[in-house]
N, C-alpha and C positions, 0 to 999 in steps of 0.2 A: 784227409786230415780235417780237423773240425772246421776250418775256414771254407772248405769246399765240399763238405758233406752234403749229399743231395737231400732235398726236402722229403722225398718219398721214404727215406730211411726212418725219419721221425714218425711216420705213420705205420711202421711195420711191426710185425710180431715174429719172433724167432721160435721155432720148435726144435728142441734139443733131443737128440736120439743117442742112447747108449746101445749100440747094435748088439752087443753080447747079451743083453737082458731084454731085448725088444720082443722077440718071438721065441717059440719053443727051441729053435735051432740057432738063434742069434746070427742072422745073415742079412746082408744087404738086400737080397731078393725079398725077404719078408718085409723090410721097410718099404721097398718100392710098391709092393702089393697093397700097402696101407695108405698110400699118398692121398687118395680121394678123401679119406676120413681126416687126415691131417690138414689138408687144404680147407675142408669144411669148417674147421675150427677158426679159420681166418689167418693161418700162418702164411707168411710170405717167404721165409728163409728156413731151410732145413740145416741145422747145425749137427754135424756128425762128430761125436767124441772120437778121439784118434782111432783110425782104422788100420794103422801100420802094424807089421809084426812086432811082437814084444820080446824082450830078452828072457833068458833062462837063468843066468847067474844072479844070485841073491834075489830071486823072484819072490814077490809077496803073494801069499795065498796059493791056490792051486793053479790058476791060470795067468797070474801076473797082472800088473797094472797096465792099462792102455797108455799111460804116460811114461812108461819105461820102454822107449823105442829102440828096436834093433836095426830097422831098415827104413829110412825116411822115404824111400822111393818105391815101395811095394805095398800091396794090400795083404793083410793077415789072412792066411788060408781059412781060419775059422770063420771069417766073415764072407769069403767068396773070392772072386777074381777081380783083376783090373777091369775086365769087360763088364762085370757086375756093377762096379763103381760107375763106369761110363753110361751104362744103361740107366742107373738111378739118376744121374745128372740129366740125361736126355728126357727122362720122364718128368723131372722137375721143370725143365725148361719148356716142355710142351704145355705145362700148366701155368706158365708165367711165374714160376717160383725159382728160387736160387739155392745153390748148394754151398754151404760154408764148411770148410775143413778145419779141424782142430790141429794146430801145428805146435809141436813141443820142441822149442829151439834152445831152451836154457840148459838142457841136459839130455843124456841118452842112457840106454841100458849099459851095464858094465861090459856086456859082450856085443856091443853094437858093431855093425860093419864099419862105421866111421872110425871107431877106436882101432879096429883091426888094420885099417888102411892108413890112418893118420893119428897115431897116438900122441903126436905133438900138438894136436888141436885141443887138448883137454886141460882143464884146471888142475893144478897141483898145489898141495899144501906147502908151507915153508919147508917141511921135512921131505918134500918130493913125492908124497903119496897122492893117489887119486882120491877124489871125494866130491862133496858138494858143499856149497857155501851155507845152505840152510841147516845142514847137519842132521836133520831128522829123517830124510828120505834115503833109506839104506839101499834101495834097489836101483839107484841112478848115480851117474857121475856127471859133473858139470863140464860144459864146453868153455873154452877161453876165446873170446872174440877179439883178443889182441893178436891172435895167431894168423899169419899170412895164409891165404887160400880158403879159410873157413867161410868168409863172407860170400865168395863167389860160388862155392858149392851149395850153400844154403839158399841163396837167391835163385840159382838155377833150378833147385828142387821145387821152389814155389812156382816158378814159371812153368815147369813140367806139369804140375797139378792143374794150373790154370788152363794149359793147353788141353788137358784131359777132360776138363769140364767144370772145375771148381770156380765158383764165383766170388769167393772171399775166404778170409782166414780169421779164425779165433786163435789168438796167439797166447799160449800157456805161459804163465809167469813172465809176461812181456816186460814188466818193470825191471827185471834183472838182466835183460839183454840191452845193449846200448841203443838208445833211441836213434842214433845216427845210422845204425844198421837197418832199423825198421824203415827209416826214410828212404834209404837206398833200395831196399826191397820193394817198397811201394812204387817207386819210380820204375823199376824194372818190370814188375808185374803189370803195370799200366800199359806197357807196350804190347802185352798179350791180351789183357782184360782191362780196358780203360775204366770200367765202372765197378771194379772189385771192391768189396766191403771189407773193412779192417776193424776187428773187435779185439781190444786188449784186455787180457785178464790182469788188470791192475790189482795191486795187493793191498792188504790192510796197512794202515799207518804204522802199526807196531812192527810189521815185517820190514818196511822201509827203514825205520829207525834202527832196527837191529842190524841189518846189513851195513848201513852206513856207519854205525858205531864200531863195527869190526873192520872198517876200511874198505868195504866192497861197494861196488856201484849199485845203485837202485834208483830208478827214475820215479818222479812224482807223477800223479795223474795229469797235472798241468803240462809237464814236459811231453807226455805221451801223445797229447792232442796235436802235436806237430807232425805226427805220423799216422794216427788212428782216427777213425770216425766215431767210435764208441769205446768207452771204458766201463769197467765194472763199478758197481756202487759200493765197493768195499770200504771206501773212504769214510762212509757214514753207517755202514751196515751194523757195526757194534751197537750203535744207538737204537737201531731197529730191534736187534736181538734183546737188548736190555728191556724193552717194553714187555716182552713176553717172559722174560726171566724175573720180572718184578724189581729190577734194579735201576730202571729209568722210566721216564714218562713219555707219553705221546708228544707232549709239547716240546721236549728236548729233541726228539727225533725230527719233528717238523722244522724246528729252528735250524738243524743241521742241513736238512733238505733245501730249505730256502737259501741258506748261505752259499750253496753250490752256484746259484745264479750270479753271484758277484765274485766267485773264485776262479771259474773256468772261462774259456773263450765264449763269445756270445752265441756261437752256433754249436756249443758242446751238446753231446748226447750221452746219457748214462743207460746202462742195461739194468732194468728194474725187474727184480725177481722175488717171489715169495719162497722159492726153493731152487736149487740146482744140484748137480751131482755131488758137490762137496758139502751141502747143507742138508739139514733135516727136512723131511717132507712137510709141506704146509699143512696138510690135513692132520698131522700129528700134534701141532700146537694151536692151529686155528680150529679147535674142535666144535665151537659154536657156529652153526651154519650162517647165522646172521653176521658174525664177525668175519667169517671167511668171505662172504659176499661183499661186505663193506671194504675190506682191505684189498680184495682182488680188483674191485671197481676203481678204487683209489690208485692203485699201481698202474692200471692201464690208462688212467686219465692224466696223470702227471706227465710232463715232457720227458721223452726218452723212448727207448725201445723195449717192448714187452718180451717176456720169456716164458714159455711153457716147457717144463721138463717132462719128458715122456712118463706117463703115469699120473701126473698131477691132475689131468682132466678127469680121471676116474677116481680121484680122491684116495690114491694109494698112500698108505702110511709108512710102508717099509721102503727105505732107500736101498736100491740094489748095491751090493758090494762091487767095488771096482775090480776085485781080484778073483771073483767067481762068476759062474753063470747062474743068475737068479732071475728067471723070466718073470716079467711083470704080469700080475693078474689083471687082465683087461675086462673083467666083469664090470658092467656099468649099471649100478643101482639106480633107482629113481632119483635119489639125491644127486648122484653123479651126473645123470642126464640133465638135471636142472643146472648144474655147474657148467657143463659143456655149453648149454644154451647161453649162459651168462658170458662165457668166453667169446662165443660167436658175436654177441651183441657188442662187447667191449672192443674186439678187434675191428669191428665196423666203425665204432666211434672214433678210433684213432685215425681212420681214413677220411673223416669228414674234413672239408676244406679248412674250417677254422682251426681244428686240431693240428692239421698238417702245416698250415702256413701262418697261423695267427700269432700275435704277440702274447707271450705266456706270462702268467703270474700265479703265485701260490701264497696264501695267507692262512695263518692259524688264528682262529677266533674262538669265542666262548669263554666262560669264566676260568676254565682250566686250559684253554688254548688247545683243546683236543679235537676240535672240528676244523677240517681242512676245506678251504674254498679255492677251487682252481678256476682260472679264467683264461680264455683264449679270445683274442679280438683280431679279426681280419676284415676291415672295412665294415660293411653292413652285417657280416656274419660273426656271431658270437657263440661261445660255448661256455657253459657254467657247470661245474661239478661241485657238489656239496656232500661232504662225507663226515659224519659223526663217528670218528674212529673208536671212541669209547662206548658207542651205542647209547649215549645219554641224549635225552631230549634237548633240543637247542633251537634257537631262532637266529637266523642269519639274514643280514641286510643285503639285498641285491638291487642293482639299478634296473628294475623291471616294473612295468605298470601292474597294478593290482589285477588279478585274474587267475584263471586256471590254465596250467601249462602241462603238456604231455611229458612225462619222464621217459627218456629214451630206453630205460631199463624196465619199463612197464608201469602202467597206471598213470595217475595224474597228481599234480601238486598244486597248491594254492599259494599265491602271494597276496598278503593283506598288509596294507600300510607299508609296503616296500619290504616286508619281512617274510621269509620262507621258514616254515616249521620243518625240522628234520629230526630224525632219531635213529631208528634201526634199519632203515632202508637207504641205500645210496641214491642220490639224485643227480642226473645229468640232463641239462636242458640245452637244446639247440635253438638259437634265436636268429632270425633274419629280419632286419629292419626294411 
C-alpha cells in the first residue's frame, strides 16, 4: 500500500509483454529468449498480460480476449506450459528482475471453470440474467464479491501464482472489485511473497461516475492506495489525450498532474505511460521525433513508475489486436535505435539517488505554462528536469550558479544570470553540492 511502498519501486520501469503478439509463435519461451534485450533497456519488472486459458463462448475475434478468462489456475496452451512460466520467472530472478502477472478478477469468460463449479458466485441482473455491469464487454460475465467462498478461492489462486514465481500482480479493473478484498489478498500473498508489488488498473473518472450512478460499487484511486502500491494515471489521462486531439492545452494537463500531489497519499505512485495495450501507439501521434523525445523524457522524469509496452521501443505504430495473433515487427530502424538509447538513459536517471529518494516537485512555467520544471532534492543531491513540451524556446530560472552543465541526455547547457535556455531538447541535470 502507498504508506509502505518501497523506494526502489519509484526508481523502476515496467516492460509489458503481450505474449500472443511478441514473437512469431507467441510463446513464453520466446519472451524468455529476449530477456537480455529487455533488461538492457533498463526494465526492472516484466508485466505479462493475462496468460491463462480464455473462453470460447461469445469469444471476440478469432482467438478471444486474454481478459476473458476460462481457468485462473492454468497457463494457456498457446503460450506454453506451467513449466515454461516457472522457467521465465527463474530467468528473470537470475537477472535481478521481477515477474508481474495480470490478474482479471472482476469478471470471467461465460464458460469459465468457476461458473461451471460455482454459478452462484456470479452477478445477476434484477431479472436474474448473467451479464456485466459495464455493459459493453459481451465476452465476459461479472463476479459477485458478496458471495461466500469467492474471496477464499481467489486469494488462494494468487498465493499459488506467488509460490510458482510471480512477484506481483497488475489487477484488471481493480476499481470494480471491493478494496477490502484487495487488502485481504495483499495480506495473504505477503505470507508467501512479502515484497510482492501491487498495481491497480484504476479507471477513468467517467467510468467511476457511471457505475456509481447505476448503484454499483467502484473505488476511487484514493481508496485503492490502501491496498495498492501503484495506480493507473487514468484519473488525468483524458487531459493528456486532449493535448494531442487539439481540445486541451499542455498547461491544463500539467495543472492536473500537479494536483495529484495534494490529492493522494504522500507516498503515492502513478504508472506513467505514453501507450499501453488499450491505448494507441505513441509513435502514431508523437510523429515529430523532437516531440517524442521531449515527452518520453518528461514521463520518465516525473515521480512514478515508467512503462514500456512491447514494440514501443522500436516505434511501432500498429497496436496489436487483443483478439488475434499479430506479431510485432521488431525491425529496429536507426531512429528506433536512437529511441532505445534514450530509454536506456532515462531508466538510468530514475535510479539516481535524488530521483529515488528526493523530495519531488513539479512546476509549469513560461508564458503559456507549457514548460515543465521537475525538481528532486535529497540533501546535497539534486536533480532538475526542464521540458519545453510545446518545443517553444523558453528561459527557466534555476537555483544554479552560472556556468556550463552536462545534460544527462547528451551535450551541455549553459546557465546565465540564473536562467537556463531550453527549447527542442529535454534537459536533465544532476547536481551534488
